[in-house]
C-alpha positions as CSV (number, residue, x, y, z in Angstrom):
1,M,10.4,9.8,29.3
2,A,10.0,13.4,28.8
3,L,7.2,13.1,26.8
4,A,4.0,15.2,25.7
5,E,0.9,15.6,28.0
6,S,-0.8,14.9,24.4
7,T,1.3,11.6,23.7
8,R,0.7,10.2,27.5
9,A,-3.1,10.5,26.8
10,A,-2.7,8.9,23.6
11,L,-0.7,6.0,25.0
12,D,-2.8,6.1,28.3
13,A,-6.4,5.3,25.5
14,M,-4.5,2.4,23.9
15,G,-3.7,0.7,27.6
16,I,0.1,1.1,27.3
17,S,1.9,2.5,30.4
18,E,4.7,0.6,30.5
19,P,7.3,0.6,27.0
20,T,8.5,-2.7,26.3
21,P,12.8,-3.4,25.9
22,I,13.1,-1.9,23.0
23,Q,11.3,0.8,23.3
24,A,12.9,1.7,26.4
25,R,16.1,1.8,24.7
26,C,15.5,3.3,20.7
27,I,13.0,6.3,22.0
28,P,15.4,8.5,24.6
29,R,17.9,8.0,21.5
30,L,15.8,9.0,19.0
31,L,14.2,12.1,21.5
32,A,18.5,12.6,21.9
33,G,18.1,12.8,17.6
34,R,20.4,10.1,17.3
35,D,20.7,7.6,14.2
36,L,19.9,3.9,15.2
37,M,19.8,0.5,14.4
38,G,17.4,-1.3,16.1
39,Q,16.9,-5.2,16.1
40,A,14.3,-7.1,18.1
41,R,12.5,-10.1,17.3
42,T,8.8,-9.7,16.0
43,G,5.7,-8.2,18.1
44,S,8.2,-6.6,20.5
45,G,6.5,-3.3,19.9
46,K,9.3,-1.7,17.4
47,T,6.3,-0.1,15.7
48,L,5.9,1.9,18.9
49,A,9.2,2.1,19.4
50,F,9.9,4.5,16.4
51,A,6.4,6.0,16.0
52,I,6.7,7.9,20.0
53,P,9.8,9.7,19.0
54,L,7.9,10.8,15.2
55,A,5.3,12.5,17.3
56,E,7.3,14.0,19.7
57,R,9.7,15.6,16.7
58,C,7.2,16.8,14.6
59,D,6.1,20.6,14.4
60,T,2.2,21.3,13.3
61,A,3.6,25.1,13.0
62,L,5.3,23.0,10.1
63,R,3.0,22.9,6.8
64,P,5.9,20.4,4.4
65,V,6.3,16.2,5.0
66,Q,8.7,16.2,8.1
67,A,8.8,12.3,8.9
68,L,8.7,9.6,6.1
69,V,8.2,5.7,7.5
70,L,9.1,3.5,4.1
71,V,7.8,0.0,4.4
72,P,7.8,-3.3,2.3
73,T,3.9,-3.7,2.3
74,R,0.6,-2.2,2.1
75,E,-0.7,-4.0,4.6
76,L,2.4,-2.8,6.9
77,A,1.4,0.9,5.9
78,I,-1.7,0.8,6.8
79,Q,-1.1,-0.4,10.1
80,I,1.6,1.9,11.4
81,A,-0.3,4.6,10.7
82,A,-3.2,3.6,12.5
83,V,-0.9,3.7,15.3
84,T,0.8,6.8,14.1
85,E,-2.7,8.3,13.9
86,K,-3.4,7.8,17.3
87,L,-0.4,9.7,18.8
88,T,-0.8,12.6,16.4
89,A,-4.2,13.4,16.5
90,A,-4.4,15.6,19.3
91,K,-1.2,17.8,18.4
92,G,-3.2,18.0,14.6
93,L,-0.5,16.5,12.6
94,R,-1.5,15.1,9.6
95,V,-0.6,11.0,8.5
96,Q,-0.9,9.7,4.8
97,T,-0.3,6.7,3.8
98,L,0.9,6.0,-0.2
99,Y,0.9,2.3,-1.6
100,G,0.1,1.3,-4.9
101,G,-3.4,-1.4,-6.1
102,R,-5.8,2.0,-5.6
103,S,-5.8,5.2,-7.4
104,I,-3.0,7.8,-7.2
105,R,-5.2,10.6,-6.7
106,P,-6.8,10.5,-3.6
107,E,-3.2,10.5,-2.5
108,H,-2.4,13.2,-4.6
109,T,-5.5,15.3,-3.3
110,A,-4.4,14.4,0.5
111,L,-0.8,15.6,0.1
112,L,-2.1,19.0,-2.0
113,R,-3.8,19.7,1.3
114,G,-0.7,18.9,3.8
115,A,0.5,16.2,5.4
116,Q,3.3,16.0,7.8
117,V,3.7,12.3,8.6
118,V,4.4,10.0,5.2
119,I,4.1,6.4,5.3
120,G,4.5,4.4,2.1
121,T,5.9,1.2,0.1
122,P,8.8,2.8,-1.7
123,G,7.6,2.6,-5.3
124,R,4.1,4.7,-5.1
125,T,6.6,6.8,-2.2
126,L,8.8,7.0,-5.4
127,D,5.6,8.0,-8.2
128,H,4.4,10.8,-5.9
129,L,8.3,12.2,-6.5
130,R,8.7,11.7,-10.2
131,Q,5.0,13.2,-10.7
132,G,6.4,16.4,-8.2
133,N,3.6,15.6,-6.2
134,L,5.8,14.8,-3.1
135,D,8.6,17.1,-1.6
136,L,10.8,15.2,0.8
137,G,13.4,18.2,1.8
138,A,11.8,19.6,4.5
139,V,12.2,15.6,6.3
140,R,14.0,15.3,9.5
141,F,12.9,11.8,10.4
142,L,13.1,8.7,8.5
143,V,12.8,4.7,9.2
144,L,13.3,1.9,7.3
145,D,10.9,-0.6,8.8
146,E,11.9,-4.1,8.2
147,A,15.7,-3.1,6.8
148,D,16.5,-6.6,5.6
149,E,14.2,-6.4,3.1
150,M,13.8,-2.4,2.2
151,L,18.2,-2.3,1.6
152,D,17.8,-6.0,-0.7
153,K,17.8,-6.1,-4.3
154,G,14.1,-6.0,-4.4
155,F,13.7,-2.4,-3.1
156,A,17.4,-1.0,-2.8
157,H,16.9,0.8,-6.1
158,D,13.9,2.5,-5.2
159,V,15.2,3.2,-1.8
160,E,18.4,4.6,-2.6
161,A,16.0,6.9,-4.9
162,I,14.1,8.1,-2.2
163,L,16.8,8.9,-0.1
164,E,18.4,10.9,-2.6
165,R,15.4,13.1,-2.0
166,T,15.9,14.0,1.2
167,R,18.5,16.2,2.8
168,R,21.5,15.0,4.7
169,E,21.1,16.2,7.8
170,R,18.0,14.1,8.4
171,Q,17.4,11.8,11.5
172,T,17.5,8.2,9.9
173,A,16.5,4.9,11.9
174,L,16.4,0.8,10.5
175,F,14.3,-1.3,12.2
176,S,14.2,-5.1,11.7
177,A,13.4,-8.4,13.3
178,T,16.9,-9.7,11.9
179,M,19.9,-8.1,10.9
180,P,22.1,-9.6,8.5
181,K,25.7,-8.3,8.3
182,W,25.0,-7.1,4.9
183,V,22.1,-4.7,6.2
184,E,24.8,-3.2,8.7
185,H,27.2,-2.6,5.8
186,T,25.2,-1.2,3.6
187,A,22.8,1.2,6.1
188,K,26.6,2.5,6.8
189,K,26.3,5.1,4.2
190,H,22.8,6.5,4.8
191,L,23.4,6.7,8.9
192,R,25.3,9.2,11.3
193,T,27.4,7.4,14.0
194,P,24.1,5.1,14.8
195,D,23.6,3.7,17.8
196,K,23.1,-0.3,17.6
197,V,20.1,-1.2,20.1
198,E,20.0,-5.1,20.1
199,V,17.2,-7.0,22.1
200,D,17.2,-10.7,21.7
201,G,19.3,-9.9,19.2
202,D,20.7,-13.5,19.0
203,V,17.3,-15.2,19.3
204,Q,16.1,-16.1,15.7
205,A,12.7,-16.7,16.4
206,P,10.2,-15.9,18.9
207,P,10.9,-18.0,22.7
208,A,7.6,-18.3,23.5
209,V,6.8,-20.3,20.0
210,E,6.7,-24.1,20.8
211,H,8.2,-25.8,17.2
212,H,7.1,-29.0,15.9
213,V,8.8,-30.0,12.6
214,Y,7.2,-33.1,10.4
215,A,8.7,-35.0,7.7
216,I,6.3,-35.8,5.4
217,E,5.4,-36.7,1.8
218,K,3.9,-34.3,-0.6
219,A,1.2,-36.1,-1.0
220,D,0.4,-36.2,2.7
221,K,0.4,-32.6,3.6
222,L,-3.6,-31.4,3.0
223,Q,-4.7,-34.3,4.9
224,A,-2.0,-33.8,7.3
225,L,-3.1,-29.8,7.2
226,Q,-6.7,-31.5,7.9
227,S,-5.9,-32.8,11.0
228,L,-4.2,-29.6,12.3
229,L,-7.0,-27.6,11.2
230,D,-9.4,-29.9,13.2
231,E,-7.3,-29.5,16.1
232,R,-7.2,-25.8,16.6
233,D,-8.7,-23.7,18.9
234,G,-8.2,-20.2,17.6
235,A,-6.8,-18.4,14.7
236,I,-4.1,-19.6,12.4
237,I,-1.7,-19.1,9.4
238,V,-0.8,-21.1,6.5
239,F,1.9,-20.5,5.0
240,G,2.3,-21.2,1.1
241,R,4.8,-20.5,-1.2
242,T,3.7,-18.8,-4.1
243,K,0.5,-17.5,-5.3
244,H,-1.0,-20.0,-7.4
245,G,-0.5,-22.5,-4.4
246,V,-2.0,-20.2,-2.1
247,K,-5.0,-20.0,-4.3
248,K,-5.1,-23.7,-5.0
249,L,-4.9,-24.8,-1.2
250,A,-7.6,-22.2,-0.1
251,R,-9.9,-23.6,-2.5
252,Q,-9.5,-27.1,-1.6
253,L,-9.7,-25.9,2.1
254,D,-13.3,-24.4,1.1
255,K,-14.0,-27.4,-0.5
256,L,-13.6,-29.4,2.2
257,G,-16.1,-27.0,4.4
258,Y,-13.3,-24.9,6.3
259,L,-13.8,-21.0,6.7
260,V,-10.5,-19.4,5.1
261,G,-9.1,-16.7,3.5
262,A,-6.5,-16.2,0.8
263,L,-4.3,-12.9,0.8
264,Q,-1.3,-13.3,-1.8
265,G,0.0,-10.6,-4.0
266,N,-2.4,-10.7,-7.4
267,L,-5.2,-9.4,-5.2
268,S,-6.6,-5.8,-5.1
269,Q,-6.2,-3.6,-2.6
270,N,-10.1,-3.7,-1.4
271,A,-9.8,-7.5,-1.5
272,R,-7.0,-8.1,0.7
273,E,-8.4,-5.8,3.2
274,R,-11.5,-7.5,3.4
275,V,-9.4,-10.9,3.6
276,L,-7.6,-9.3,6.6
277,A,-10.6,-8.0,8.0
278,D,-12.6,-11.6,8.3
279,F,-9.7,-13.3,9.7
280,R,-9.3,-10.1,12.6
281,S,-13.0,-10.6,13.1
282,G,-12.7,-14.5,13.4
283,A,-15.2,-14.5,10.7
284,T,-12.5,-16.7,8.5
285,P,-10.6,-17.7,11.6
286,I,-7.9,-19.6,8.8
287,L,-5.8,-17.3,6.5
288,V,-3.7,-19.6,4.1
289,A,-1.0,-16.8,2.7
290,T,2.1,-16.4,1.4
291,N,5.4,-14.2,2.1
292,V,3.1,-11.1,2.2
293,A,2.0,-11.9,5.3
294,A,5.0,-12.9,7.0
295,R,5.7,-9.2,8.0
296,G,3.9,-6.6,9.6
297,L,0.6,-8.1,10.0
298,D,-0.4,-7.4,13.6
299,V,-3.4,-9.5,14.4
300,E,-4.2,-10.4,17.8
301,G,-4.6,-14.2,19.0
302,V,-3.1,-16.2,16.0
303,D,-2.5,-19.1,18.1
304,Q,-0.7,-21.6,15.6
305,V,1.3,-21.0,11.9
306,V,1.9,-23.6,9.9
307,N,4.8,-23.5,7.2
308,Y,3.1,-26.2,4.6
309,D,5.6,-25.5,2.0
310,L,9.4,-24.0,3.6
311,P,10.0,-20.3,2.9
312,D,13.5,-19.5,0.8
313,S,15.4,-18.1,3.4
314,R,15.2,-18.1,7.3
315,E,14.9,-14.7,8.1
316,L,11.5,-15.1,5.9
317,F,10.9,-18.5,8.3
318,T,11.6,-15.7,11.3
319,H,9.1,-13.0,10.0
320,R,6.6,-15.9,9.3
321,V,6.9,-17.7,13.2
322,G,6.5,-14.2,14.1
323,R,2.6,-14.2,13.5
324,T,2.4,-16.1,16.5
325,G,3.4,-15.8,19.7
326,R,3.5,-11.8,19.9
327,M,3.8,-9.6,22.8
328,G,4.6,-12.3,25.2
329,R,1.5,-14.7,24.2
330,D,2.4,-18.5,23.7
331,G,2.2,-19.9,19.7
332,E,3.0,-22.8,18.3
333,A,4.7,-23.3,14.6
334,I,4.5,-26.6,12.6
335,T,6.2,-27.0,9.7
336,F,6.2,-29.3,7.0
337,V,9.4,-30.9,5.6
338,T,9.4,-33.2,2.6
339,P,12.1,-35.8,1.8
340,D,13.5,-32.9,-1.1
341,E,13.5,-30.1,1.1
342,G,16.1,-31.7,4.1
343,R,19.1,-29.1,2.9
344,K,16.3,-26.0,3.1
345,W,15.4,-26.8,6.4
346,R,18.9,-27.7,8.0
347,E,19.8,-24.1,6.8
348,I,16.6,-22.3,8.1
349,E,17.5,-24.6,11.3
350,R,20.7,-22.9,12.2
351,G,19.2,-19.8,12.4
352,L,17.0,-21.4,15.2
353,G,20.1,-21.8,17.8
354,H,18.9,-25.5,18.6
355,R,18.0,-28.1,16.9
356,V,15.0,-29.5,15.6
357,K,14.8,-32.6,13.8
358,P,12.0,-32.9,11.6
359,A,9.7,-36.2,13.3
360,P,7.8,-38.7,11.2
361,W,4.1,-36.8,10.8
362,R,2.7,-39.8,12.2
363,A,4.1,-39.4,16.0
364,R,1.8,-36.3,16.0
365,A,-1.2,-38.0,14.5
366,S,-0.7,-41.3,17.0
367,S,-0.6,-38.6,20.2
368,S,-3.2,-36.5,19.1
């Protein structure tokens, strides 16, 4: 690929010498100025697929914001910024994150100093636009990451309002692990004859992940989880459905003597960052989380994901399971299905592309 020396040096420092399939197919198209819709399973390297062209296309001689990346969560904004800064530092490009859960003033000050690249959540980005802190009139490169969530009803209104503040001549790219038909339909009004790139597009869950699904009574779930935690040999993420449920489960596990952290939407940004730092370092190798950890959480060495509570959609199941088995590593996904969840599981199961009939929980207990 015809990349700048600074970009090549940054990739070399990151230990990257060969592009992943999604990178190999997307980067040349984006460098050529094409609009693009990219779909690949979680952990396939989508961030660099747009971060490299972003770094190449921004001009240090120009002060205004030239690239905008919109993401659904604070954690994802932080992670994408960390990768992007490694690519842009040598060129002297300034990267600024915009997200809630912290004071807006330091962001305002940073924007006044100048930032060519902005990576933000829709709500906070729109706050800056409405306050006059941010001008997107010069944006030439725009990315919607986790596009299926960004264009869903929760974010769609804010995203539309932001896109209206950018010029029509911009280049736009959408990336996601899942790309339902409605996303493609909605995206058409924002993209100009986009190239569509699918890598493992027919596979809803990462092939490196081994699935185990257990039929279990609700009253037996905590004891079953304990036996899984006692067997574990590395980091594990346990997904619950609600904020209250996650806090309660984490407290129960803590009382039982497990080193556990809880990640849910009511935490302050500092608290969320502490929980993630402890999990990444191994200080708390067990993370109990809501779906806030299902997207964009890039932690190496997550050996196991446990769906303690079923998610509400097969897309969320895909993103949850994508926290393990990343970048070619093996992983394991364990899912509990209670008697009243049979119908919901069958809907999720269709997205796997093959049947996974729940086995009685005692089957695992007796084989371990």
